[in-house]
All heavy atoms as a GROMACS GRO file, in nm:
protein
  548
    1MET      N    1  15.713  11.401   7.182
    1MET     CA    2  15.802  11.363   7.290
    1MET      C    3  15.932  11.430   7.262
    1MET      O    4  15.990  11.433   7.148
    1MET     CB    5  15.819  11.211   7.293
    1MET     CG    6  15.914  11.171   7.401
    1MET     SD    7  15.918  10.987   7.431
    1MET     CE    8  15.953  10.919   7.272
    2ASN      N    9  15.993  11.488   7.364
    2ASN     CA   10  16.123  11.558   7.358
    2ASN      C   11  16.228  11.479   7.433
    2ASN      O   12  16.206  11.449   7.552
    2ASN     CB   13  16.116  11.700   7.420
    2ASN     CG   14  16.012  11.784   7.349
    2ASN    OD1   15  16.007  11.786   7.234
    2ASN    ND2   16  15.940  11.863   7.429
    3GLY      N   17  16.327  11.438   7.361
    3GLY     CA   18  16.439  11.361   7.422
    3GLY      C   19  16.395  11.226   7.469
    3GLY      O   20  16.293  11.169   7.413
    4ARG      N   21  16.460  11.172   7.564
    4ARG     CA   22  16.424  11.034   7.616
    4ARG      C   23  16.458  11.031   7.763
    4ARG      O   24  16.541  11.101   7.815
    4ARG     CB   25  16.496  10.927   7.539
    4ARG     CG   26  16.647  10.944   7.538
    4ARG     CD   27  16.710  10.834   7.455
    4ARG     NE   28  16.853  10.858   7.459
    4ARG     CZ   29  16.942  10.786   7.397
    4ARG    NH1   30  16.902  10.686   7.327
    4ARG    NH2   31  17.075  10.819   7.410
    5CYS      N   32  16.393  10.934   7.832
    5CYS     CA   33  16.415  10.919   7.968
    5CYS      C   34  16.548  10.850   7.997
    5CYS      O   35  16.607  10.799   7.904
    5CYS     CB   36  16.300  10.842   8.031
    5CYS     SG   37  16.284  10.675   7.966
    6ASP      N   38  16.588  10.850   8.117
    6ASP     CA   39  16.720  10.790   8.156
    6ASP      C   40  16.723  10.641   8.152
    6ASP      O   41  16.825  10.580   8.120
    6ASP     CB   42  16.766  10.846   8.285
    6ASP     CG   43  16.800  10.995   8.274
    6ASP    OD1   44  16.848  11.042   8.173
    6ASP    OD2   45  16.779  11.069   8.377
    7ALA      N   46  16.608  10.580   8.192
    7ALA     CA   47  16.604  10.436   8.197
    7ALA      C   48  16.460  10.391   8.202
    7ALA      O   49  16.376  10.451   8.246
    7ALA     CB   50  16.678  10.382   8.318
    8VAL      N   51  16.439  10.272   8.129
    8VAL     CA   52  16.303  10.211   8.129
    8VAL      C   53  16.334  10.056   8.161
    8VAL      O   54  16.419   9.992   8.106
    8VAL     CB   55  16.233  10.219   7.995
    8VAL    CG1   56  16.109  10.142   7.991
    8VAL    CG2   57  16.211  10.358   7.967
    9CYS      N   58  16.256  10.009   8.257
    9CYS     CA   59  16.253   9.864   8.279
    9CYS      C   60  16.110   9.814   8.272
    9CYS      O   61  16.017   9.880   8.312
    9CYS     CB   62  16.299   9.834   8.426
    9CYS     SG   63  16.470   9.876   8.462
   10GLU      N   64  16.094   9.703   8.198
   10GLU     CA   65  15.960   9.658   8.169
   10GLU      C   66  15.957   9.505   8.204
   10GLU      O   67  16.043   9.428   8.179
   10GLU     CB   68  15.936   9.675   8.023
   10GLU     CG   69  15.798   9.651   7.978
   10GLU     CD   70  15.776   9.695   7.835
   10GLU    OE1   71  15.873   9.746   7.767
   10GLU    OE2   72  15.664   9.674   7.782
   11ASN      N   73  15.839   9.466   8.267
   11ASN     CA   74  15.816   9.323   8.292
   11ASN      C   75  15.669   9.296   8.241
   11ASN      O   76  15.613   9.378   8.162
   11ASN     CB   77  15.832   9.289   8.438
   11ASN     CG   78  15.733   9.353   8.532
   11ASN    OD1   79  15.633   9.398   8.488
   11ASN    ND2   80  15.776   9.370   8.656
   12ASP      N   81  15.621   9.183   8.265
   12ASP     CA   82  15.487   9.144   8.217
   12ASP      C   83  15.377   9.223   8.254
   12ASP      O   84  15.272   9.243   8.182
   12ASP     CB   85  15.461   8.997   8.260
   12ASP     CG   86  15.556   8.894   8.187
   12ASP    OD1   87  15.610   8.926   8.082
   12ASP    OD2   88  15.568   8.778   8.243
   13SER      N   89  15.386   9.293   8.369
   13SER     CA   90  15.275   9.369   8.425
   13SER      C   91  15.298   9.522   8.434
   13SER      O   92  15.200   9.598   8.460
   13SER     CB   93  15.231   9.316   8.562
   13SER     OG   94  15.336   9.329   8.656
   14ALA      N   95  15.419   9.565   8.422
   14ALA     CA   96  15.450   9.715   8.449
   14ALA      C   97  15.561   9.761   8.364
   14ALA      O   98  15.649   9.686   8.322
   14ALA     CB   99  15.475   9.734   8.596
   15VAL      N  100  15.567   9.893   8.352
   15VAL     CA  101  15.675   9.968   8.286
   15VAL      C  102  15.722  10.073   8.384
   15VAL      O  103  15.642  10.148   8.439
   15VAL     CB  104  15.629  10.042   8.163
   15VAL    CG1  105  15.746  10.119   8.100
   15VAL    CG2  106  15.569   9.943   8.053
   16TYR      N  107  15.852  10.061   8.424
   16TYR     CA  108  15.913  10.153   8.519
   16TYR      C  109  15.998  10.259   8.439
   16TYR      O  110  16.089  10.216   8.371
   16TYR     CB  111  15.994  10.074   8.610
   16TYR     CG  112  15.916   9.974   8.693
   16TYR    CD1  113  15.903   9.841   8.644
   16TYR    CD2  114  15.864  10.005   8.817
   16TYR    CE1  115  15.836   9.747   8.707
   16TYR    CE2  116  15.782   9.906   8.884
   16TYR     CZ  117  15.771   9.786   8.828
   16TYR     OH  118  15.704   9.689   8.896
   17ILE      N  119  15.961  10.384   8.454
   17ILE     CA  120  16.030  10.487   8.384
   17ILE      C  121  16.109  10.576   8.488
   17ILE      O  122  16.052  10.625   8.578
   17ILE     CB  123  15.929  10.580   8.306
   17ILE    CG1  124  15.848  10.496   8.206
   17ILE    CG2  125  16.000  10.693   8.242
   17ILE    CD1  126  15.740  10.561   8.140
   18PHE      N  127  16.240  10.577   8.468
   18PHE     CA  128  16.329  10.641   8.556
   18PHE      C  129  16.383  10.769   8.497
   18PHE      O  130  16.422  10.772   8.381
   18PHE     CB  131  16.451  10.556   8.599
   18PHE     CG  132  16.416  10.434   8.674
   18PHE    CD1  133  16.374  10.312   8.607
   18PHE    CD2  134  16.433  10.435   8.811
   18PHE    CE1  135  16.348  10.201   8.679
   18PHE    CE2  136  16.405  10.319   8.882
   18PHE     CZ  137  16.358  10.198   8.818
   19GLU      N  138  16.391  10.874   8.581
   19GLU     CA  139  16.460  10.998   8.540
   19GLU      C  140  16.558  11.030   8.662
   19GLU      O  141  16.513  11.029   8.778
   19GLU     CB  142  16.371  11.114   8.523
   19GLU     CG  143  16.430  11.239   8.475
   19GLU     CD  144  16.501  11.223   8.335
   19GLU    OE1  145  16.454  11.144   8.252
   19GLU    OE2  146  16.599  11.288   8.319
   20PHE      N  147  16.684  11.047   8.627
   20PHE     CA  148  16.786  11.069   8.730
   20PHE      C  149  16.822  11.218   8.731
   20PHE      O  150  16.847  11.276   8.623
   20PHE     CB  151  16.908  10.982   8.705
   20PHE     CG  152  16.875  10.829   8.696
   20PHE    CD1  153  16.903  10.764   8.578
   20PHE    CD2  154  16.818  10.769   8.805
   20PHE    CE1  155  16.871  10.630   8.574
   20PHE    CE2  156  16.790  10.630   8.798
   20PHE     CZ  157  16.816  10.561   8.686
   21LYS      N  158  16.854  11.269   8.850
   21LYS     CA  159  16.906  11.404   8.865
   21LYS      C  160  17.021  11.399   8.962
   21LYS      O  161  17.026  11.324   9.054
   21LYS     CB  162  16.794  11.495   8.923
   21LYS     CG  163  16.679  11.515   8.840
   21LYS     CD  164  16.707  11.617   8.734
   21LYS     CE  165  16.578  11.644   8.649
   21LYS     NZ  166  16.618  11.703   8.522
   22MET      N  167  17.117  11.489   8.946
   22MET     CA  168  17.218  11.513   9.043
   22MET      C  169  17.167  11.610   9.147
   22MET      O  170  17.079  11.698   9.114
   22MET     CB  171  17.347  11.573   8.981
   22MET     CG  172  17.415  11.469   8.891
   22MET     SD  173  17.466  11.320   8.976
   22MET     CE  174  17.593  11.382   9.086
   23GLU      N  175  17.210  11.600   9.269
   23GLU     CA  176  17.157  11.684   9.378
   23GLU      C  177  17.163  11.839   9.342
   23GLU      O  178  17.079  11.910   9.378
   23GLU     CB  179  17.238  11.655   9.499
   23GLU     CG  180  17.173  11.670   9.632
   23GLU     CD  181  17.256  11.615   9.743
   23GLU    OE1  182  17.381  11.619   9.738
   23GLU    OE2  183  17.197  11.561   9.833
   24SER      N  184  17.266  11.873   9.277
   24SER     CA  185  17.289  12.011   9.236
   24SER      C  186  17.202  12.057   9.126
   24SER      O  187  17.193  12.176   9.095
   24SER     CB  188  17.438  12.040   9.206
   24SER     OG  189  17.478  11.958   9.094
   25ASN      N  190  17.136  11.964   9.052
   25ASN     CA  191  17.053  12.000   8.935
   25ASN      C  192  16.908  11.970   8.947
   25ASN      O  193  16.831  11.972   8.850
   25ASN     CB  194  17.102  11.919   8.816
   25ASN     CG  195  17.245  11.967   8.767
   25ASN    OD1  196  17.285  12.084   8.794
   25ASN    ND2  197  17.322  11.881   8.713
   26GLY      N  198  16.856  11.951   9.067
   26GLY     CA  199  16.716  11.924   9.083
   26GLY      C  200  16.679  11.832   9.188
   26GLY      O  201  16.765  11.774   9.253
   27CYS      N  202  16.548  11.818   9.206
   27CYS     CA  203  16.497  11.722   9.308
   27CYS      C  204  16.415  11.613   9.242
   27CYS      O  205  16.390  11.614   9.118
   27CYS     CB  206  16.417  11.805   9.410
   27CYS     SG  207  16.262  11.887   9.340
   28ALA      N  208  16.359  11.526   9.323
   28ALA     CA  209  16.284  11.412   9.274
   28ALA      C  210  16.156  11.466   9.202
   28ALA      O  211  16.119  11.416   9.099
   28ALA     CB  212  16.246  11.318   9.380
   29ASP      N  213  16.092  11.572   9.256
   29ASP     CA  214  15.975  11.630   9.193
   29ASP      C  215  16.005  11.686   9.056
   29ASP      O  216  15.930  11.670   8.961
   29ASP     CB  217  15.917  11.739   9.285
   29ASP     CG  218  15.842  11.686   9.404
   29ASP    OD1  219  15.781  11.579   9.392
   29ASP    OD2  220  15.840  11.756   9.504
   30ASP      N  221  16.128  11.746   9.038
   30ASP     CA  222  16.171  11.790   8.906
   30ASP      C  223  16.180  11.676   8.807
   30ASP      O  224  16.143  11.688   8.689
   30ASP     CB  225  16.303  11.861   8.915
   30ASP     CG  226  16.303  11.995   8.994
   30ASP    OD1  227  16.195  12.055   9.002
   30ASP    OD2  228  16.410  12.029   9.046
   31ALA      N  229  16.236  11.566   8.854
   31ALA     CA  230  16.244  11.451   8.766
   31ALA      C  231  16.118  11.394   8.723
   31ALA      O  232  16.094  11.369   8.602
   31ALA     CB  233  16.329  11.343   8.842
   32LEU      N  234  16.014  11.388   8.820
   32LEU     CA  235  15.881  11.336   8.778
   32LEU      C  236  15.819  11.435   8.685
   32LEU      O  237  15.749  11.392   8.601
   32LEU     CB  238  15.803  11.321   8.911
   32LEU     CG  239  15.846  11.206   9.002
   32LEU    CD1  240  15.754  11.204   9.129
   32LEU    CD2  241  15.829  11.069   8.933
   33ARG      N  242  15.836  11.564   8.710
   33ARG     CA  243  15.780  11.662   8.624
   33ARG      C  244  15.835  11.652   8.479
   33ARG      O  245  15.763  11.668   8.388
   33ARG     CB  246  15.806  11.801   8.682
   33ARG     CG  247  15.711  11.910   8.626
   33ARG     CD  248  15.720  12.044   8.705
   33ARG     NE  249  15.830  12.065   8.798
   33ARG     CZ  250  15.827  12.040   8.934
   33ARG    NH1  251  15.714  12.000   8.986
   33ARG    NH2  252  15.928  12.061   9.015
   34GLN      N  253  15.965  11.619   8.468
   34GLN     CA  254  16.025  11.603   8.340
   34GLN      C  255  15.968  11.486   8.271
   34GLN      O  256  15.945  11.490   8.148
   34GLN     CB  257  16.176  11.591   8.354
   34GLN     CG  258  16.245  11.571   8.219
   34GLN     CD  259  16.401  11.573   8.244
   34GLN    OE1  260  16.453  11.614   8.340
   34GLN    NE2  261  16.470  11.518   8.140
   35ILE      N  262  15.934  11.376   8.340
   35ILE     CA  263  15.874  11.262   8.278
   35ILE      C  264  15.747  11.296   8.219
   35ILE      O  265  15.708  11.261   8.100
   35ILE     CB  266  15.863  11.147   8.378
   35ILE    CG1  267  16.005  11.089   8.427
   35ILE    CG2  268  15.776  11.027   8.317
   35ILE    CD1  269  15.998  10.997   8.538
   36ASP      N  270  15.668  11.369   8.294
   36ASP     CA  271  15.532  11.417   8.245
   36ASP      C  272  15.541  11.520   8.135
   36ASP      O  273  15.474  11.500   8.030
   36ASP     CB  274  15.448  11.479   8.362
   36ASP     CG  275  15.411  11.365   8.460
   36ASP    OD1  276  15.403  11.251   8.428
   36ASP    OD2  277  15.382  11.407   8.580
   37THR      N  278  15.619  11.619   8.152
   37THR     CA  279  15.637  11.725   8.053
   37THR      C  280  15.679  11.676   7.909
   37THR      O  281  15.627  11.714   7.807
   37THR     CB  282  15.730  11.836   8.096
   37THR    OG1  283  15.687  11.891   8.219
   37THR    CG2  284  15.750  11.947   8.005
   38ASN      N  285  15.775  11.584   7.917
   38ASN     CA  286  15.833  11.531   7.798
   38ASN      C  287  15.762  11.409   7.741
   38ASN      O  288  15.802  11.348   7.650
   38ASN     CB  289  15.988  11.504   7.810
   38ASN     CG  290  16.065  11.628   7.824
   38ASN    OD1  291  16.023  11.735   7.778
   38ASN    ND2  292  16.177  11.620   7.890
   39ARG      N  293  15.660  11.367   7.812
   39ARG     CA  294  15.569  11.255   7.775
   39ARG      C  295  15.648  11.126   7.758
   39ARG      O  296  15.616  11.054   7.652
   39ARG     CB  297  15.488  11.299   7.653
   39ARG     CG  298  15.407  11.429   7.685
   39ARG     CD  299  15.341  11.480   7.562
   39ARG     NE  300  15.230  11.383   7.534
   39ARG     CZ  301  15.119  11.414   7.469
   39ARG    NH1  302  15.100  11.531   7.426
   39ARG    NH2  303  15.030  11.321   7.450
   40TYR      N  304  15.738  11.097   7.840
   40TYR     CA  305  15.817  10.977   7.828
   40TYR      C  306  15.728  10.844   7.842
   40TYR      O  307  15.769  10.742   7.786
   40TYR     CB  308  15.924  10.963   7.934
   40TYR     CG  309  16.031  11.067   7.926
   40TYR    CD1  310  16.102  11.107   8.043
   40TYR    CD2  311  16.067  11.135   7.805
   40TYR    CE1  312  16.196  11.212   8.029
   40TYR    CE2  313  16.159  11.230   7.793
   40TYR     CZ  314  16.226  11.271   7.913
   40TYR     OH  315  16.327  11.365   7.903
   41ALA      N  316  15.619  10.847   7.900
   41ALA     CA  317  15.528  10.736   7.917
   41ALA      C  318  15.449  10.704   7.795
   41ALA      O  319  15.399  10.595   7.774
   41ALA     CB  320  15.440  10.748   8.037
   42ASP      N  321  15.430  10.800   7.709
   42ASP     CA  322  15.335  10.784   7.589
   42ASP      C  323  15.366  10.651   7.510
   42ASP      O  324  15.270  10.594   7.472
   42ASP     CB  325  15.348  10.906   7.503
   42ASP     CG  326  15.270  11.022   7.556
   42ASP    OD1  327  15.220  11.016   7.667
   42ASP    OD2  328  15.260  11.127   7.483
   43PRO      N  329  15.486  10.616   7.480
   43PRO     CA  330  15.502  10.498   7.397
   43PRO      C  331  15.451  10.367   7.463
   43PRO      O  332  15.436  10.271   7.401
   43PRO     CB  333  15.653  10.492   7.378
   43PRO     CG  334  15.707  10.630   7.396
   43PRO     CD  335  15.614  10.686   7.506
   44TYR      N  336  15.434  10.374   7.595
   44TYR     CA  337  15.391  10.247   7.666
   44TYR      C  338  15.243  10.253   7.709
   44TYR      O  339  15.195  10.150   7.762
   44TYR     CB  340  15.480  10.236   7.797
   44TYR     CG  341  15.626  10.247   7.759
   44TYR    CD1  342  15.695  10.368   7.772
   44TYR    CD2  343  15.697  10.139   7.710
   44TYR    CE1  344  15.832  10.378   7.736
   44TYR    CE2  345  15.832  10.143   7.680
   44TYR     CZ  346  15.897  10.266   7.689
   44TYR     OH  347  16.028  10.274   7.655
   45LEU      N  348  15.172  10.352   7.680
   45LEU     CA  349  15.028  10.363   7.722
   45LEU      C  350  14.942  10.258   7.668
   45LEU      O  351  14.858  10.205   7.732
   45LEU     CB  352  14.977  10.506   7.696
   45LEU     CG  353  15.038  10.623   7.776
   45LEU    CD1  354  14.982  10.752   7.726
   45LEU    CD2  355  15.017  10.604   7.926
   46ALA      N  356  14.965  10.228   7.536
   46ALA     CA  357  14.886  10.124   7.470
   46ALA      C  358  14.913   9.985   7.514
   46ALA      O  359  14.842   9.891   7.484
   46ALA     CB  360  14.904  10.137   7.319
   47SER      N  361  15.018   9.959   7.594
   47SER     CA  362  15.056   9.824   7.634
   47SER      C  363  14.957   9.773   7.738
   47SER      O  364  14.951   9.646   7.754
   47SER     CB  365  15.194   9.828   7.699
   47SER     OG  366  15.193   9.893   7.828
   48GLY      N  367  14.880   9.858   7.802
   48GLY     CA  368  14.789   9.811   7.911
   48GLY      C  369  14.856   9.780   8.038
   48GLY      O  370  14.794   9.739   8.135
   49LYS      N  371  14.991   9.804   8.050
   49LYS     CA  372  15.066   9.772   8.166
   49LYS      C  373  15.053   9.894   8.263
   49LYS      O  374  15.037  10.007   8.219
   49LYS     CB  375  15.209   9.744   8.131
   49LYS     CG  376  15.232   9.619   8.054
   49LYS     CD  377  15.374   9.597   8.023
   49LYS     CE  378  15.392   9.472   7.933
   49LYS     NZ  379  15.537   9.446   7.911
   50ASN      N  380  15.076   9.870   8.388
   50ASN     CA  381  15.084   9.974   8.487
   50ASN      C  382  15.215  10.052   8.462
   50ASN      O  383  15.321  10.003   8.439
   50ASN     CB  384  15.091   9.909   8.631
   50ASN     CG  385  15.089  10.010   8.741
   50ASN    OD1  386  15.022  10.122   8.724
   50ASN    ND2  387  15.153   9.983   8.846
   51ILE      N  388  15.200  10.193   8.454
   51ILE     CA  389  15.305  10.285   8.435
   51ILE      C  390  15.356  10.335   8.562
   51ILE      O  391  15.274  10.397   8.634
   51ILE     CB  392  15.271  10.398   8.334
   51ILE    CG1  393  15.212  10.346   8.204
   51ILE    CG2  394  15.388  10.491   8.314
   51ILE    CD1  395  15.303  10.274   8.116
   52VAL      N  396  15.478  10.307   8.604
   52VAL     CA  397  15.534  10.362   8.728
   52VAL      C  398  15.648  10.462   8.691
   52VAL      O  399  15.741  10.428   8.622
   52VAL     CB  400  15.586  10.246   8.809
   52VAL    CG1  401  15.651  10.290   8.943
   52VAL    CG2  402  15.486  10.137   8.831
   53LYS      N  403  15.635  10.581   8.735
   53LYS     CA  404  15.728  10.685   8.713
   53LYS      C  405  15.816  10.704   8.843
   53LYS      O  406  15.756  10.720   8.952
   53LYS     CB  407  15.663  10.813   8.675
   53LYS     CG  408  15.583  10.802   8.542
   53LYS     CD  409  15.510  10.926   8.512
   53LYS     CE  410  15.363  10.911   8.551
   53LYS     NZ  411  15.282  11.027   8.514
   54ILE      N  412  15.948  10.711   8.822
   54ILE     CA  413  16.038  10.713   8.941
   54ILE      C  414  16.138  10.827   8.919
   54ILE      O  415  16.217  10.823   8.822
   54ILE     CB  416  16.110  10.581   8.958
   54ILE    CG1  417  16.005  10.468   8.971
   54ILE    CG2  418  16.201  10.590   9.081
   54ILE    CD1  419  16.060  10.333   8.956
   55GLY      N  420  16.142  10.924   9.008
   55GLY     CA  421  16.238  11.030   9.006
   55GLY      C  422  16.346  11.003   9.109
   55GLY      O  423  16.314  10.977   9.225
   56VAL      N  424  16.470  11.000   9.072
   56VAL     CA  425  16.581  10.964   9.159
   56VAL      C  426  16.689  11.075   9.159
   56VAL      O  427  16.718  11.131   9.050
   56VAL     CB  428  16.650  10.839   9.113
   56VAL    CG1  429  16.763  10.792   9.210
   56VAL    CG2  430  16.542  10.721   9.103
   57VAL      N  431  16.732  11.114   9.275
   57VAL     CA  432  16.841  11.210   9.293
   57VAL      C  433  16.966  11.153   9.354
   57VAL      O  434  16.952  11.077   9.453
   57VAL     CB  435  16.788  11.330   9.385
   57VAL    CG1  436  16.901  11.442   9.399
   57VAL    CG2  437  16.666  11.397   9.322
   58PHE      N  438  17.078  11.183   9.294
   58PHE     CA  439  17.206  11.131   9.342
   58PHE      C  440  17.297  11.243   9.397
   58PHE      O  441  17.290  11.354   9.352
   58PHE     CB  442  17.288  11.062   9.228
   58PHE     CG  443  17.235  10.937   9.177
   58PHE    CD1  444  17.143  10.931   9.066
   58PHE    CD2  445  17.264  10.815   9.247
   58PHE    CE1  446  17.090  10.810   9.022
   58PHE    CE2  447  17.206  10.692   9.197
   58PHE     CZ  448  17.128  10.698   9.087
   59SER      N  449  17.371  11.210   9.499
   59SER     CA  450  17.470  11.300   9.553
   59SER      C  451  17.598  11.281   9.479
   59SER      O  452  17.654  11.166   9.464
   59SER     CB  453  17.491  11.274   9.705
   59SER     OG  454  17.605  11.342   9.748
   60GLY      N  455  17.664  11.390   9.436
   60GLY     CA  456  17.793  11.375   9.369
   60GLY      C  457  17.904  11.346   9.471
   60GLY      O  458  18.006  11.282   9.444
   61LYS      N  459  17.881  11.392   9.599
   61LYS     CA  460  17.978  11.365   9.698
   61LYS      C  461  17.978  11.221   9.744
   61LYS      O  462  18.088  11.154   9.752
   61LYS     CB  463  17.956  11.461   9.821
   61LYS     CG  464  17.991  11.608   9.792
   61LYS     CD  465  17.972  11.687   9.921
   61LYS     CE  466  18.002  11.831   9.885
   61LYS     NZ  467  17.978  11.913  10.005
   62SER      N  468  17.860  11.169   9.790
   62SER     CA  469  17.857  11.036   9.843
   62SER      C  470  17.836  10.930   9.736
   62SER      O  471  17.846  10.810   9.769
   62SER     CB  472  17.750  11.031   9.954
   62SER     OG  473  17.619  11.044   9.889
   63ARG      N  474  17.798  10.971   9.617
   63ARG     CA  475  17.771  10.880   9.513
   63ARG      C  476  17.656  10.782   9.545
   63ARG      O  477  17.658  10.671   9.505
   63ARG     CB  478  17.892  10.801   9.470
   63ARG     CG  479  18.004  10.886   9.411
   63ARG     CD  480  18.113  10.792   9.364
   63ARG     NE  481  18.226  10.866   9.322
   63ARG     CZ  482  18.340  10.811   9.284
   63ARG    NH1  483  18.354  10.682   9.281
   63ARG    NH2  484  18.436  10.884   9.245
   64SER      N  485  17.560  10.833   9.621
   64SER     CA  486  17.442  10.750   9.662
   64SER      C  487  17.315  10.827   9.634
   64SER      O  488  17.313  10.946   9.605
   64SER     CB  489  17.456  10.715   9.807
   64SER     OG  490  17.457  10.831   9.889
   65ILE      N  491  17.212  10.757   9.644
   65ILE     CA  492  17.079  10.818   9.623
   65ILE      C  493  17.042  10.898   9.742
   65ILE      O  494  17.053  10.847   9.861
   65ILE     CB  495  16.970  10.705   9.598
   65ILE    CG1  496  16.997  10.636   9.470
   65ILE    CG2  497  16.829  10.766   9.607
   65ILE    CD1  498  16.906  10.510   9.448
   66THR      N  499  17.005  11.023   9.730
   66THR     CA  500  16.965  11.111   9.838
   66THR      C  501  16.812  11.128   9.846
   66THR      O  502  16.768  11.166   9.953
   66THR     CB  503  17.026  11.250   9.830
   66THR    OG1  504  16.994  11.307   9.707
   66THR    CG2  505  17.186  11.232   9.833
   67GLU      N  506  16.740  11.106   9.736
   67GLU     CA  507  16.594  11.122   9.739
   67GLU      C  508  16.540  11.047   9.615
   67GLU      O  509  16.608  11.030   9.521
   67GLU     CB  510  16.562  11.271   9.718
   67GLU     CG  511  16.419  11.303   9.714
   67GLU     CD  512  16.396  11.447   9.677
   67GLU    OE1  513  16.481  11.529   9.625
   67GLU    OE2  514  16.279  11.489   9.692
   68TYR      N  515  16.419  10.992   9.640
   68TYR     CA  516  16.346  10.936   9.527
   68TYR      C  517  16.201  10.948   9.556
   68TYR      O  518  16.154  10.958   9.669
   68TYR     CB  519  16.382  10.793   9.497
   68TYR     CG  520  16.337  10.689   9.606
   68TYR    CD1  521  16.214  10.625   9.584
   68TYR    CD2  522  16.415  10.665   9.717
   68TYR    CE1  523  16.171  10.536   9.681
   68TYR    CE2  524  16.363  10.577   9.813
   68TYR     CZ  525  16.251  10.505   9.790
   68TYR     OH  526  16.201  10.425   9.883
   69LYS      N  527  16.118  10.952   9.450
   69LYS     CA  528  15.976  10.959   9.457
   69LYS      C  529  15.920  10.870   9.350
   69LYS      O  530  15.974  10.863   9.237
   69LYS     CB  531  15.922  11.100   9.445
   69LYS     CG  532  15.940  11.188   9.564
   69LYS     CD  533  15.857  11.309   9.561
   69LYS     CE  534  15.873  11.386   9.689
   69LYS     NZ  535  15.788  11.505   9.688
   70VAL      N  536  15.811  10.809   9.377
   70VAL     CA  537  15.744  10.714   9.291
   70VAL      C  538  15.606  10.774   9.263
   70VAL      O  539  15.532  10.809   9.351
   70VAL     CB  540  15.729  10.574   9.344
   70VAL    CG1  541  15.657  10.481   9.247
   70VAL    CG2  542  15.867  10.521   9.372
   71SER      N  543  15.558  10.779   9.136
   71SER     CA  544  15.435  10.826   9.098
   71SER      C  545  15.368  10.724   9.008
   71SER      O  546  15.429  10.664   8.923
   71SER     CB  547  15.447  10.960   9.028
   71SER     OG  548  15.331  11.001   8.975
   0.00000   0.00000   0.00000
């Protein structure tokens, strides 16, 4: 595993792995690809929980989410 993801939230049934991007530095697909490429989910695979990967893009101008994708 290279680096670490931006955020992880875990409950009894699922692990949510978030990767955040600024609008000028990528899209939601890039964020999901980074989660896969860097194998951020690997530490949670043995838990038996549902793994949910979420790529989120923020706008620097509006300071809001402009795009997100869930995988």
